[in-house]
N, C-alpha and C positions, 0 to 999 in steps of 0.2 A: 323584726327578726333579730334573734340574739347574735351578737358578733362572733361568739365562740363557735356557734353552729355554722355560720357562714365561713369562718376560717377553716373549720374542719372539713367542710364540703369542698373547698378549693384544694386543700391538701389531699383529700381522697382523689379528686380529679387528676391532680399532678401525678400521684402514685400510679393510677390506672393508665394514664397516658405514657408514663415512663415504662411500665411493664409491657404495654403494647409495642412501643418502640423497640425495646430490648428483644422481644420475641421476633419481631419482623427482621431486625438486624441479624439475629441468630439464624433465622431461616434463610435469609439471603446469603449468608456466609456458607451455610451447609450446601445450598444449591450451587453456589459458585465452585465449591470444592468438588462437587460431583461432576459438574459439566466442564470444568477448566481443561482437563486432559482431552476430552472429546473435541472441544473447540480448537485446541492446538493441533490435534490430529487432522481435523477437517481443513485447517489452514495449510498444513503440509501437503495434504493430498491435492488441494486446489493448486498450490504452487507447482507441484510435480506435474500435474496434468497440463498446466499452462506451458511449462518448459518443454514438455513432449510435443505440444502443438507447434510451438515457435521453432524448435530445432528437432524435427522428427527423425533426422538421420542419426541423432545421438543414441548410443546404446547405454551410456551411463553419464551421470553428473556427479562431480566431486566438489566438495566444499573447498573454497579458496579463502585463505586469511587475507584480510585487507586492513590497512592502517585505521586508526581511530579518526583520522581526518575524514573518512568516509562514513564510519559507523556512528560517530558523535561529532559532527562538524561544528566548528566554533561559530560560524554564521548560521543563525537560526532560520534564515530564509533558504538555506541550502537543504535539499532533500537528504534524508537519512538512508543509507544503504543498509538493509537488514540481512543481506546474504548475497554471495557471489558463488556461482557454480560453474566449473569448467566442464564443457560438453565434450565428450569423447566418442569417437566411432572407430572401432578397430585399433584401439590404442593411440590414435592420433587426436590431437585437440582440433576440434572443428569450430569452436566458438565458446562463448560464455553466456550465461543467463544471470541477470542481476535483478534482485528484488529491491525496489526503491520506493520510498514513501514521500512523494511531493505533496505540498499542501494545495488542495483545490478550494473551491467555493464553500463546500460543506465540511471541510476538514481534510485530514490526510487520506490520500488514496494509496492503495497497495498496487504496485505496477510491476509486472515481470517484463524485462526487456532482454531480447536476445541480440547478441553482437556476433556476427560471423567472423571467422579468422581472416577474411579478406578485407576487413575494415568497413563493412556495411551493416546496417541494422537488419537483423533477421526478422524481427517483428516485435510486437508488444501486446500485452493483454492486461487490462485492469481486472484484478481479482477481488478487490474490496473497495468500497467508497461510501461516502455519505452525501453524494451530489443530488441535485434536484431531479426528481423523476421527470422524464420527458425532455430534459435539457442536458445538464451535465452528466446524467446517468447514461447518456448515449455513448460516452467514452467506453463503457463496458458493453453495451448492447448493440452498437452499430459496427458490424464487422468491416464495412466499407470505410468508415471513418478511421478506425484504429489501423486498418490495413495500409493506409497511406505511408506509414513509417517504414514498412518493409522495403528494403532496397535503397533507402536513403544513406548518405555517408555518415558513418559513426565517428564524426570528428568534433562533436559538441557544438556544432554551429546551426542546428536546426532552429527555426523560428516560425511562428504562425504568420500568415499573410499580412495581418494588421501590423506586424512588427518588421515587415520587409522580407519574410521568409517564404517558404513553399508549402507549409502545412496549412491546410484549410481548417479554420476553426469550426467548431460545432455552433450552429446558429443559436444565439442567445446564451452561449456558454463559453465565452472567450477565456474566462479565468480558468475553467477546467481544461480547456485546450492548451493554454499556456503551461499549466501544471504538468500535464502529461508530456508536453514537449520538453520541459525542464527536466522531468524524470528521465526521458530518453537521453538527453544530453549528459546528464549526470552519470548515467550508466555507461555511456560511451567513454566519458572522461575517466571513470574508475577503471574500466577495462584497459584503456590506453596506459594508465599508470602502472599496470601489472608488468609492463615491459614485455 
């Protein structure tokens, strides 16, 4: 076979693969542009629904500004706070809801934590995760497990039983259980810092 034909065939293959890659990247960009707003809107609706379940007495939730220590912590093991919302009923503050993102086994979880004005945890809900189905995913699907946080002191001292605390871990998912507990503690500490 002539080497010029062989070189021309390889060049043609590279050009075709380059065009296919370009078209795929372009399509992904267009699809992302179309769906981005809808995905963000769904996340807001999920967050608002969770806050309404955790603090059902609230008639409104107002955004609260927090320091960068919470939204961009220097310690990369510290969960990121992505939103704090003051829960009000009849013009009175009844508590706060905090959206926090601790790192679980399968990556970051999105967790909504309610803190009552009396210094107790109102409840928590996992709204997004990448945890293992049947194990860590129970943090979202097992209402009895996540329900054990309600009524606990919001003083940042919660721990799973393996670490000497009172929170029962999900069987086979201690990392996820610790992550949710860290998220609840972080939310409690953030609310306490609001004064």
